[in-house]
Structures are given as C-alpha cells and as structure tokens.
Residue, then its C-alpha position, 0 to 999 in steps of 0.5 A: x500500500x502507498x502513502x502517496x496522496x491522490x495528487x502526488x499519485x496523479x503527478x507521478x503517473x503523469x511524469x511516468x507516462x510523459x517520459x516512459x518510466x514505466x512507473x504506472x503499475x508500480x506506484x503502490x510500491x513507492x513509499x513516502x519517507x517525509x513531506x516538507x511543505x515550504x509555503x510555496x510548494x512541497x518536497x516529497x522524499x521517498x524511502x530508499x528501497x522503493x519498488x524492488x526491481x524498478x530501474x529508471x534512468x537517473x535525472x530530473x523529470x517534469x510533466x511533459x507540459x502538464x501542470x497542476x490546476x489548483x483553486x487556491x493557486x492562480x498560476x498553477x503548480x509545476x512538478x519535478x521527479x528526481x531519480x537517482x540510482x535508478x529509483x525515484x527519490x524526491x518529488x518537488x511541487x512548486x507554485x509559479x511566481x510569487x504565490x503561496x501554497x499551504x499544501x491543500x489539495x482539494x480541487x487540485x488536478x493535473x491538466 
C-alpha cells in the first residue's frame, strides 16, 4: 500500500507516462519517507528501497507540459521527479511566481 496522496499519485503517473518510466503499475510500491511543505510548494522524499526491481534512468523529470490546476493557486503548480540510482527519490511541487501554497489539495488536478 502507498502513502502517496491522490495528487502526488496523479503527478507521478503523469511524469511516468510523459517520459516512459514505466512507473504506472508500480506506484503502490513507492513509499513516502517525509513531506516538507515550504509555503510555496512541497518536497516529497521517498524511502530508499522503493519498488524492488524498478530501474529508471537517473535525472530530473517534469510533466511533459502538464501542470497542476489548483483553486487556491492562480498560476498553477509545476512538478519535478528526481531519480537517482535508478529509483525515484524526491518529488518537488512548486507554485509559479510569487504565490503561496499551504499544501491543500482539494480541487487540485493535473491538466
């Protein structure tokens, strides 16, 4: 079972499809170690031993043109998934511009 939020799940699924990372069927194996809401975004750090047998090319992956539409954030949110050692290690979600976001997800969706 995963402890990704619904929004985090949708974001990683979108990134995986955009960059052919083949994570879509393995999302339940990704476990969150910590979350840090910064006031303008969120860092989500994953357990070191995620998805046994999973291997992605190292790098930073965006949504391939997708973004998060959110009622409380006028310009939306962008996101990046960092892969190191073949494993997802961190998801960054951030506002565009000088706008705050307290991390509330109600009504937010990937578009």
